[in-house]
KOLVEX-167691 format. One line per field, with one value per residue (C-alpha): residue number from 1; residue in one letter; z, x, y. Coordinates in steps of 0.5 Angstrom, whole numbers, plus 500, padded with zeros to 3 digits. Each point is the difference from the previous one (the first is absolute). Layout:
# residues N
resi [NUM, ...]
resn [A, ...]
w [Z, ...]
u [X, ...]
v [Y, ...]
***
This chain:
# residues 407
resi [1, 2, 3, 4, 5, 6, 7, 8, 9, 10, 11, 12, 13, 14, 15, 16, 17, 18, 19, 20, 21, 22, 23, 24, 25, 26, 27, 28, 29, 30, 31, 32, 33, 34, 35, 36, 37, 38, 39, 40, 41, 42, 43, 44, 45, 46, 47, 48, 49, 50, 51, 52, 53, 54, 55, 56, 57, 58, 59, 60, 61, 62, 63, 64, 65, 66, 67, 68, 69, 70, 71, 72, 73, 74, 75, 76, 77, 78, 79, 80, 81, 82, 83, 84, 85, 86, 87, 88, 89, 90, 91, 92, 93, 94, 95, 96, 97, 98, 99, 100, 101, 102, 103, 104, 105, 106, 107, 108, 109, 110, 111, 112, 113, 114, 115, 116, 117, 118, 119, 120, 121, 122, 123, 124, 125, 126, 127, 128, 129, 130, 131, 132, 133, 134, 135, 136, 137, 138, 139, 140, 141, 142, 143, 144, 145, 146, 147, 148, 149, 150, 151, 152, 153, 154, 155, 156, 157, 158, 159, 160, 161, 162, 163, 164, 165, 166, 167, 168, 169, 170, 171, 172, 173, 174, 175, 176, 177, 178, 179, 180, 181, 182, 183, 184, 185, 186, 187, 188, 189, 190, 191, 192, 193, 194, 195, 196, 197, 198, 199, 200, 201, 202, 203, 204, 205, 206, 207, 208, 209, 210, 211, 212, 213, 214, 215, 216, 217, 218, 219, 220, 221, 222, 223, 224, 225, 226, 227, 228, 229, 230, 231, 232, 233, 234, 235, 236, 237, 238, 239, 240, 241, 242, 243, 244, 245, 246, 247, 248, 249, 250, 251, 252, 253, 254, 255, 256, 257, 258, 259, 260, 261, 262, 263, 264, 265, 266, 267, 268, 269, 270, 271, 272, 273, 274, 275, 276, 277, 278, 279, 280, 281, 282, 283, 284, 285, 286, 287, 288, 289, 290, 291, 292, 293, 294, 295, 296, 297, 298, 299, 300, 301, 302, 303, 304, 305, 306, 307, 308, 309, 310, 311, 312, 313, 314, 315, 316, 317, 318, 319, 320, 321, 322, 323, 324, 325, 326, 327, 328, 329, 330, 331, 332, 333, 334, 335, 336, 337, 338, 339, 340, 341, 342, 343, 344, 345, 346, 347, 348, 349, 350, 351, 352, 353, 354, 355, 356, 357, 358, 359, 360, 361, 362, 363, 364, 365, 366, 367, 368, 369, 370, 371, 372, 373, 374, 375, 376, 377, 378, 379, 380, 381, 382, 383, 384, 385, 386, 387, 388, 389, 390, 391, 392, 393, 394, 395, 396, 397, 398, 399, 400, 401, 402, 403, 404, 405, 406, 407]
resn [X, X, X, X, X, X, X, X, X, X, X, X, X, X, X, X, X, X, X, X, X, X, X, X, X, X, X, X, X, X, X, X, X, X, X, X, X, X, X, X, X, X, X, X, X, X, X, X, X, X, X, X, X, X, X, X, X, X, X, X, X, X, X, X, X, X, X, X, X, X, X, X, X, X, X, X, X, X, X, X, X, X, X, X, X, X, X, X, X, X, X, X, X, X, X, X, X, X, X, X, X, X, X, X, X, X, X, X, X, X, X, X, X, X, X, X, X, X, X, X, X, X, X, X, X, X, X, X, X, X, X, X, X, X, X, X, X, X, X, X, X, X, X, X, X, X, X, X, X, X, X, X, X, X, X, X, X, X, X, X, X, X, X, X, X, X, X, X, X, X, X, X, X, X, X, X, X, X, X, X, X, X, X, X, X, X, X, X, X, X, X, X, X, X, X, X, X, X, X, X, X, X, X, X, X, X, X, X, X, X, X, X, X, X, X, X, X, X, X, X, X, X, X, X, X, X, X, X, X, X, X, X, X, X, X, X, X, X, X, X, X, X, X, X, X, X, X, X, X, X, X, X, X, X, X, X, X, X, X, X, X, X, X, X, X, X, X, X, X, X, X, X, X, X, X, X, X, X, X, X, X, X, X, X, X, X, X, X, X, X, X, X, X, X, X, X, X, X, X, X, X, X, X, X, X, X, X, X, X, X, X, X, X, X, X, X, X, X, X, X, X, X, X, X, X, X, X, X, X, X, X, X, X, X, X, X, X, X, X, X, X, X, X, X, X, X, X, X, X, X, X, X, X, X, X, X, X, X, X, X, X, X, X, X, X, X, X, X, X, X, X, X, X, X, X, X, X, X, X, X, X, X, X, X, X, X, X, X, X, X, X, X, X, X, X, X, X, X, X, X, X, X, X, X, X, X, X]
w [212, 506, 504, 505, 500, 501, 495, 493, 494, 498, 495, 501, 496, 496, 498, 493, 497, 498, 495, 493, 500, 494, 501, 502, 503, 495, 499, 499, 494, 500, 504, 507, 504, 502, 507, 502, 505, 504, 503, 507, 501, 505, 501, 503, 502, 501, 505, 499, 506, 506, 506, 499, 494, 504, 497, 498, 496, 492, 500, 497, 506, 501, 507, 502, 499, 501, 502, 495, 495, 502, 497, 493, 500, 502, 494, 495, 503, 498, 493, 499, 502, 496, 493, 501, 501, 493, 501, 506, 498, 503, 504, 508, 504, 506, 504, 501, 502, 502, 501, 499, 503, 506, 499, 507, 499, 497, 504, 502, 496, 494, 500, 501, 494, 496, 502, 498, 494, 498, 502, 496, 494, 501, 500, 507, 503, 506, 504, 497, 503, 502, 502, 502, 502, 506, 504, 507, 501, 496, 503, 507, 502, 497, 493, 500, 502, 494, 496, 502, 500, 493, 498, 501, 502, 500, 503, 498, 505, 498, 506, 497, 507, 508, 502, 500, 498, 494, 498, 501, 495, 495, 501, 502, 503, 506, 505, 504, 504, 495, 496, 506, 501, 493, 499, 506, 498, 493, 503, 504, 493, 495, 500, 495, 501, 497, 502, 496, 503, 497, 502, 498, 503, 501, 505, 502, 505, 500, 507, 497, 494, 505, 505, 494, 497, 507, 502, 493, 502, 507, 496, 498, 493, 495, 494, 500, 494, 501, 495, 501, 499, 493, 497, 494, 494, 501, 508, 505, 502, 494, 499, 507, 503, 507, 503, 499, 504, 496, 496, 504, 506, 495, 498, 508, 501, 494, 503, 507, 497, 496, 506, 505, 496, 498, 507, 502, 495, 494, 493, 495, 494, 496, 500, 505, 502, 506, 502, 506, 497, 496, 500, 493, 496, 495, 496, 500, 498, 494, 498, 501, 496, 494, 501, 497, 504, 498, 503, 501, 504, 499, 498, 500, 495, 497, 496, 496, 496, 494, 494, 496, 506, 506, 501, 505, 502, 504, 503, 501, 506, 501, 504, 497, 493, 503, 503, 494, 496, 497, 502, 496, 499, 496, 497, 496, 498, 504, 495, 501, 503, 505, 502, 501, 505, 503, 502, 503, 503, 504, 500, 503, 506, 502, 505, 497, 493, 495, 496, 493, 497, 503, 496, 493, 503, 502, 495, 494, 498, 500, 506, 495, 498, 506, 501, 499, 506, 504, 499, 501, 507, 502, 498, 505, 505, 500, 498, 501, 494, 500, 497, 506, 502, 498, 506, 502, 504, 507, 496, 495, 505, 503, 493, 497, 496, 497, 498, 497, 496, 496, 497]
u [561, 502, 494, 495, 500, 492, 497, 500, 505, 500, 505, 507, 506, 501, 505, 502, 498, 506, 496, 499, 493, 496, 498, 492, 496, 497, 492, 496, 501, 507, 503, 498, 494, 498, 498, 493, 495, 501, 506, 498, 499, 502, 499, 505, 498, 505, 500, 506, 500, 504, 502, 507, 504, 505, 507, 500, 494, 499, 493, 496, 498, 499, 501, 493, 501, 493, 493, 500, 495, 496, 494, 503, 505, 494, 496, 506, 502, 493, 500, 506, 498, 493, 505, 503, 494, 500, 507, 497, 493, 497, 506, 500, 505, 502, 504, 501, 506, 500, 507, 504, 503, 496, 492, 499, 499, 494, 494, 495, 494, 505, 502, 493, 498, 506, 499, 492, 502, 504, 495, 495, 504, 504, 499, 503, 500, 497, 506, 504, 507, 499, 507, 501, 507, 501, 505, 501, 501, 493, 495, 496, 495, 494, 503, 501, 493, 498, 504, 498, 492, 502, 502, 507, 502, 508, 504, 507, 504, 506, 504, 507, 503, 498, 507, 500, 507, 499, 493, 503, 506, 494, 497, 493, 495, 498, 504, 501, 494, 496, 502, 498, 493, 498, 502, 496, 494, 500, 500, 493, 497, 503, 501, 505, 506, 506, 506, 505, 507, 507, 507, 507, 498, 505, 505, 496, 503, 498, 496, 496, 498, 498, 496, 496, 498, 498, 496, 497, 498, 498, 494, 497, 500, 498, 505, 507, 503, 508, 504, 507, 501, 503, 502, 496, 501, 496, 500, 503, 504, 503, 503, 502, 501, 500, 504, 497, 503, 506, 498, 501, 496, 495, 500, 500, 494, 496, 502, 497, 494, 498, 502, 496, 494, 500, 501, 494, 496, 500, 501, 504, 497, 503, 507, 497, 493, 499, 493, 496, 496, 495, 502, 504, 499, 495, 501, 507, 500, 496, 506, 505, 497, 499, 493, 496, 499, 497, 503, 496, 503, 506, 506, 496, 503, 496, 500, 495, 499, 496, 500, 504, 506, 502, 499, 504, 497, 502, 496, 503, 504, 498, 494, 499, 499, 496, 496, 499, 497, 507, 500, 504, 507, 502, 498, 505, 499, 505, 505, 502, 507, 495, 496, 505, 504, 494, 497, 507, 501, 493, 499, 507, 499, 496, 503, 496, 501, 495, 497, 502, 494, 499, 505, 496, 494, 502, 505, 497, 507, 502, 505, 504, 502, 504, 503, 507, 500, 496, 506, 505, 497, 500, 507, 502, 496, 495, 494, 496, 496, 496, 493, 496, 504, 505, 503, 506, 505, 502, 506, 495, 496, 507, 502, 494, 502, 506, 494, 496, 505, 501, 493]
v [831, 502, 504, 498, 492, 501, 504, 501, 501, 507, 500, 498, 498, 493, 496, 499, 493, 496, 496, 501, 499, 503, 508, 499, 495, 495, 501, 494, 496, 502, 495, 503, 498, 507, 502, 503, 501, 493, 504, 502, 508, 505, 507, 505, 507, 505, 506, 505, 504, 499, 505, 500, 497, 494, 501, 492, 500, 500, 499, 505, 504, 508, 503, 504, 507, 502, 496, 494, 501, 493, 501, 503, 494, 494, 503, 500, 492, 499, 503, 496, 494, 501, 501, 494, 495, 498, 497, 495, 500, 493, 498, 499, 503, 496, 506, 507, 504, 507, 503, 506, 505, 500, 497, 501, 507, 499, 501, 494, 503, 501, 493, 498, 504, 497, 493, 501, 502, 494, 495, 504, 499, 494, 492, 500, 493, 498, 499, 505, 502, 508, 503, 507, 502, 505, 504, 499, 508, 501, 496, 498, 496, 503, 500, 493, 499, 504, 496, 493, 502, 503, 493, 500, 493, 500, 506, 501, 504, 504, 499, 499, 500, 500, 503, 508, 501, 496, 503, 507, 498, 498, 506, 497, 505, 494, 498, 493, 501, 502, 494, 495, 504, 500, 492, 499, 504, 497, 493, 502, 502, 495, 493, 500, 506, 500, 504, 502, 500, 502, 498, 502, 507, 505, 498, 495, 494, 493, 500, 506, 497, 494, 504, 503, 493, 497, 506, 499, 493, 502, 504, 494, 503, 494, 502, 504, 503, 500, 504, 503, 507, 501, 507, 501, 506, 506, 500, 504, 494, 499, 507, 500, 493, 498, 495, 494, 493, 497, 494, 494, 503, 501, 493, 498, 505, 496, 494, 501, 503, 493, 496, 504, 501, 492, 498, 504, 496, 505, 497, 504, 499, 506, 503, 505, 498, 496, 497, 496, 495, 502, 507, 501, 506, 498, 507, 499, 493, 502, 504, 495, 495, 505, 501, 506, 507, 506, 506, 507, 506, 505, 496, 493, 494, 495, 493, 497, 494, 499, 495, 505, 500, 504, 507, 505, 506, 506, 506, 507, 501, 507, 501, 507, 497, 494, 504, 504, 494, 498, 492, 496, 501, 494, 493, 495, 493, 495, 497, 493, 502, 504, 495, 495, 505, 503, 493, 498, 506, 499, 492, 499, 504, 494, 495, 495, 502, 499, 494, 499, 501, 507, 503, 498, 502, 507, 502, 495, 498, 493, 498, 497, 507, 501, 493, 503, 505, 495, 495, 505, 502, 493, 499, 506, 497, 506, 496, 494, 497, 494, 498, 503, 506, 505, 504, 504, 496, 502, 503, 503, 503, 503, 503, 501, 506, 495, 495, 505, 503, 493, 501]
***
């Protein structure tokens, strides 16, 4: 999925599995171990409104026409959550991510009531990571203070760029000064702050991209999500493409980003994620390690495991239907093919890859069942395989889509 690197999978495309594994996940006693409640669990909450729909955005976001029905939407979120509680009963939740859209359109009072309701209904760990996405054009210091007091302990700021021309080309509602002020204010209120930055922007030069990332480093942010602009279907940019940097320049920009951030003491731990020591995003790590997550809110997606298999579910995308109480859109059990593809699409985004037992623990499938594609990826120099780790090589990181296609 190509979207914000710091956030939630709200759906997206998938690759067709190349193997001929059986059609469904084996149940206990049928040759598979099954998976259950020992798998880590996170909560994703989706807020579907924004001030303006950006031309590159393929998330479930809807431009505000009138006032946001905050109270009604919060009530719907809690009703949706309560209906889902039997599926996660007794399980501990280690992270909550409130994404969008633009969740920073929520009032401090509204966010406080939401987090209070979550604490009353869920078994949150004492040190649960609580992230809120914010737009530099919709927040001020008072908002940040209210969010912190409500219980948010990590802020993800959708800066995208500090360059006024680039921001205008992206259709953002803020300018470079807004972005710098928002970053400074965020770091006054939160110890852990992520900045989303895009590169490969319309007519962007290498020097412009370098200034963006040097500016981001200068803020003192603890985490940076750096991802290349891609033209996703169902977006304005897809139908009317802007002039993007040529492939060679885009590669030079990406190489510059890696060198600049690593030299500044950031660790690249995922394709698009860079962190100071101790500042990795625990919520996203749970996605990438194929953990479970419950998704509530219009357009949210979830993945829940049990001894009967792994269930994918999605919520209604239309906020009007969701507000009317029509929450669940689809539920489906993942087949063995689905499990292999989805696990690899997530775990191979991690630079360190995964320990072999994790595959069996999270999918309930034997690792021996994918020996052929593992061997093929290794022969092509895209994958490193040993008893401790299965990880993409430097070549595999660069050509991740080619690596994933093997599975």
